[in-house]
C-alpha positions in Angstrom: 105.5 60.7 -27.9 108.4 61.0 -30.3 108.8 64.7 -29.5 108.9 63.9 -25.8 111.7 61.5 -26.4 113.5 64.2 -28.5 113.2 66.6 -25.6 114.7 63.9 -23.3 117.6 63.3 -25.7 118.2 67.0 -26.0 118.2 67.4 -22.2 120.5 64.4 -21.8 123.0 65.8 -24.4 123.2 69.1 -22.6 123.7 67.4 -19.2 126.3 65.0 -20.7 128.3 67.9 -22.2 128.2 70.0 -19.1 129.4 67.0 -17.0 132.0 65.4 -19.2 133.4 68.1 -21.4 135.6 71.1 -20.6 133.8 74.0 -22.2 137.1 75.7 -23.1 139.0 72.7 -24.5 136.1 70.8 -26.2 134.0 73.8 -27.3 133.6 72.6 -30.9 132.6 69.1 -29.9 130.0 70.5 -27.4 128.6 72.9 -30.1 128.3 70.0 -32.6 126.5 67.7 -30.2 124.1 70.3 -28.9 123.3 71.5 -32.4 122.7 67.9 -33.6 120.2 67.3 -30.7 118.4 70.6 -31.3 118.2 70.0 -35.0 116.8 66.5 -34.5 114.1 67.8 -32.1 113.2 70.8 -34.4 113.0 68.6 -37.5 110.6 66.3 -35.7 108.3 69.3 -34.9 108.5 70.7 -38.5 108.0 67.3 -40.0 104.8 66.7 -38.0 103.5 70.1 -39.2 104.1 69.3 -42.9 100.9 68.9 -45.0 102.5 66.5 -47.4 103.7 63.0 -46.6 106.8 63.6 -48.6 107.7 66.7 -46.5 107.1 64.8 -43.3 109.3 61.9 -44.5 112.1 64.3 -45.6 112.2 66.2 -42.3 112.0 63.0 -40.3 115.0 61.7 -42.2 116.9 64.9 -41.5 116.1 64.4 -37.8 117.3 60.9 -37.9 120.5 62.0 -39.5 121.0 64.6 -36.8 120.7 61.9 -34.1 123.0 59.7 -36.1 125.7 62.3 -35.5 125.3 61.7 -31.8 125.9 58.0 -32.2 129.6 57.4 -31.7 129.5 54.5 -29.4 130.1 50.8 -29.7 127.0 49.0 -30.7 125.6 46.9 -27.8 124.3 43.3 -28.3 120.5 43.1 -28.3 120.5 41.1 -25.0 122.9 43.5 -23.2 121.4 44.6 -19.9 121.9 48.3 -20.9 119.7 47.7 -24.0 116.9 46.2 -21.8 117.1 49.2 -19.4 116.7 51.6 -22.4 113.9 49.5 -23.9 112.0 49.5 -20.6 112.2 53.3 -20.4 108.8 54.9 -21.1 107.9 58.5 -20.5 104.4 59.4 -19.8 102.8 62.0 -21.9 100.4 62.9 -19.1 103.3 64.3 -17.1 104.7 67.7 -18.2 108.3 67.9 -19.2 110.6 69.5 -16.7 112.4 71.6 -19.4 115.0 73.9 -18.0 116.2 77.1 -19.8 119.6 77.0 -21.2 122.2 79.2 -19.6 
């Protein structure tokens, strides 16, 4: 389930960058954001494959730090309607992801 959320975040970052950034002016910002989302996703996978709990915790921490790089927004109050919309989001693991190839 965590990996599915990581895929959703990665897809969202890519769509966000394509929609809101000029690829010629903001190239470095786009690269940083895309790399952070890819790194987070990959470290979740690698952490889950670790045989030791210590290795799993380390890679999960690296993934968390990667996602921390993406957080550059004002913190919402816990009762904000946007928070409730996000909390109500659930992705079913029985439905395959609609992963698109990067161009």
